[in-house]
C-alpha positions in Angstrom: 5.6 13.9 -14.8 9.0 13.0 -12.2 9.8 9.5 -12.2 10.3 8.6 -8.4 13.9 7.9 -7.0 15.0 4.7 -7.0 14.8 3.6 -3.7 18.9 3.1 -1.7 19.9 -1.0 -1.6 20.1 -2.3 1.2 18.3 -0.7 4.6 16.4 2.5 4.2 15.4 4.5 7.3 12.1 5.8 4.9 9.5 5.1 6.6 7.0 2.1 5.4 4.4 4.6 3.6 7.3 6.5 2.2 8.7 3.1 0.2 5.2 2.4 -1.2 4.7 5.9 -2.8 8.0 5.8 -4.4 7.9 1.9 -5.0 4.7 2.9 -6.8 5.8 6.0 -8.8 8.6 3.7 -10.4 5.9 0.9 -11.1 4.1 3.4 -13.1 6.3 5.4 -15.2 7.6 1.7 -15.7 4.5 0.4 -17.0 4.0 3.9 -19.2 7.0 3.0 -20.9 6.4 -0.6 -21.5 2.8 0.0 -23.1 4.4 2.8 -25.1 6.4 0.5 -25.8 4.7 -2.9 -26.7 0.8 -2.1 -26.3 -1.5 -3.3 -23.1 -2.0 -7.0 -24.5 1.6 -8.3 -24.4 3.2 -6.3 -21.5 3.6 -8.7 -19.3 3.9 -7.8 -14.5 7.9 -8.9 -15.7 8.4 -5.9 -18.2 7.2 -3.4 -16.0 9.7 -5.1 -13.0 12.3 -4.9 -15.7 12.3 -0.9 -16.1 11.1 -0.1 -12.7 14.1 -2.0 -10.4 11.0 -3.5 -7.7 11.0 -7.2 -7.0 7.8 -8.7 -7.4 6.9 -9.3 -4.6 7.0 -5.2 -3.7 5.1 -5.1 -7.1 1.6 -7.3 -5.6 1.8 -5.6 -2.3 1.4 -2.5 -4.6 -1.1 -3.7 -7.3 -3.0 -6.4 -7.4 -2.5 -7.2 -11.3 -1.3 -6.3 -14.4 -4.8 -3.7 -15.1 -4.3 -2.9 -11.3 -0.8 -0.8 -11.9 -1.9 0.0 -16.1 -5.2 2.1 -14.1 -3.2 3.7 -12.0 -0.5 4.9 -15.0 -3.5 6.1 -16.0 -4.5 8.2 -13.6 -1.1 9.0 -12.9 -1.3 10.7 -16.3 -4.9 11.9 -15.9 -3.5 14.2 -13.2 -0.2 15.4 -15.2 -3.0 16.8 -17.8 -4.8 18.1 -15.6 -2.0 20.1 -13.6 -1.3 21.5 -17.1 -4.3 22.6 -18.5 -5.1 24.4 -14.9 -1.5 25.9 -15.0 -2.3 27.1 -19.0 -6.2 28.7 -18.1 -4.6 30.7 -14.7 -4.4 34.7 -15.1 -1.0 36.2 -15.8 0.4 39.7 -15.2 -0.7 40.4 -19.3 -4.5 39.7 -19.0 -6.2 43.1 -19.9 -8.3 44.2 -16.7 -12.1 42.7 -18.2 -11.0 39.5 -18.4 -9.6 37.5 -21.4 -11.7 36.6 -24.4 -13.1 32.8 -24.0 -11.5 32.7 -27.2 -8.6 32.8 -26.1 -8.9 31.5 -23.2 -9.8 27.9 -24.9 -6.6 28.7 -26.7 -4.7 28.4 -23.8 -5.9 25.4 -22.9 -6.0 23.8 -26.1 -2.3 24.7 -26.5 -1.0 23.3 -22.0 -3.0 19.9 -23.3 -1.0 19.7 -26.4 2.0 20.6 -25.4 1.6 18.2 -22.2 0.9 15.3 -24.9 4.0 16.0 -26.6 6.5 16.5 -24.0 4.4 13.4 -22.5 4.1 11.2 -25.4 4.7 7.8 -23.7 1.9 8.8 -21.3 0.0 10.1 -23.8 -0.1 6.9 -26.4 -1.3 5.5 -22.7 -3.7 7.5 -22.6 -5.5 8.2 -25.2 -4.7 4.4 -27.5 -4.0 1.9 -25.5 -6.6 2.3 -22.8 -8.9 0.8 -24.9 -7.0 -2.7 -24.6 -7.2 -3.1 -21.0 -11.3 -3.9 -20.8 -14.9 -2.4 -19.9 -13.2 -1.3 -16.6 -10.6 1.2 -17.8 -12.4 3.1 -20.7 -15.4 3.6 -18.5 -12.4 5.6 -16.5 -11.6 7.0 -19.9 -14.8 8.5 -20.5 -15.4 9.9 -17.1 -12.3 11.8 -17.8 -13.9 12.5 -21.0 -17.4 14.0 -19.1 -14.9 16.0 -17.0 -12.6 18.0 -20.5 -17.0 18.9 -21.8 -17.6 20.5 -18.2 -14.5 22.5 -18.4 -14.9 23.3 -21.5 -18.6 24.9 -21.0 -17.0 26.7 -18.1 -14.6 28.2 -20.4 -16.9 28.7 -23.4 -19.9 29.6 -21.8 -22.3 27.0 -22.6 -25.3 27.6 -20.2 -28.3 25.8 -22.2 -28.4 22.3 -23.6 -27.6 23.5 -27.6 -24.3 24.9 -25.6 -23.3 21.4 -23.6 -24.0 19.7 -27.1 -21.7 21.4 -28.9 -18.8 21.4 -25.8 -19.6 17.7 -26.0 -19.2 17.5 -30.4 -15.8 19.6 -29.3 -14.3 16.9 -26.6 -15.5 14.0 -29.2 -13.3 16.0 -31.6 -10.0 16.5 -30.2 -10.1 13.1 -28.5 -10.5 11.6 -31.9 -7.5 13.8 -33.4 -5.3 13.4 -30.8 -6.1 9.3 -30.2 -5.3 8.8 -33.7 -2.2 10.5 -33.8 -1.6 8.4 -30.5 -2.3 5.6 -31.9 0.4 5.9 -35.1 3.2 6.9 -33.1 3.4 11.0 -35.3 3.3 13.4 -32.7 3.8 15.5 -35.3 0.0 15.5 -36.3 -0.4 17.0 -33.3 -0.2 21.0 -34.1 -2.5 19.2 -37.6 -5.1 18.2 -34.9 -4.3 21.8 -33.1 -5.7 23.7 -35.9 -8.5 22.0 -37.3 -10.1 22.1 -33.2 -9.3 26.5 -33.6 -10.8 26.7 -36.4 -14.0 24.3 -35.2 -14.4 25.8 -32.5 -14.2 30.0 -34.0 -17.2 28.0 -36.4 -19.0 27.0 -32.9 -18.4 30.5 -31.5 -19.4 32.7 -34.4 -22.6 30.8 -34.9 -23.7 31.8 -31.9 -23.5 28.1 -29.8 -22.7 30.2 -26.7 -23.3 32.7 -24.6 -22.2 35.9 -25.8 -18.8 36.8 -24.2 
């Protein structure tokens, strides 16, 4: 994710909506960094202000509360992950004419997802671990994103019936458990182990006939 630039001191020629956009981005990034360091419960609005360089009055012109800012930061992290996964699943010039095997396509998406977590580890910790400390609204938002991942797995692996959808839901649950454990313990190195376990699990489900044939 790109950190929004600081606004110049004094008067600025930027239109008000651009000022708000820049401030919003800086506050979200500051929230991610503060929560990654201190946890959601211990993070205060003042922590976010110190990291962002945004005035308190400006903060409350953009967000109504710490939670509001946290949820916006969560959405920012979610958007980044979706972009990386989409890029990973995009066709490449070296793909065979008959298309990519679903297991190979799954490998692409998984690699893109885990690489994004490594690259944006503070955001990953917010997205995976601290979301549960932010209350029911945040958890509900995380659950909605999990359902989107289930649908994505179904598209990639060719799940066409209730059995296949259940398998996709199990894959996403396993993935969430493995990567959340890595984030909660601040062990980025455990993502490689998670990747191997997920690959083996998905292949076993494929070989057992849980998905439509390629």
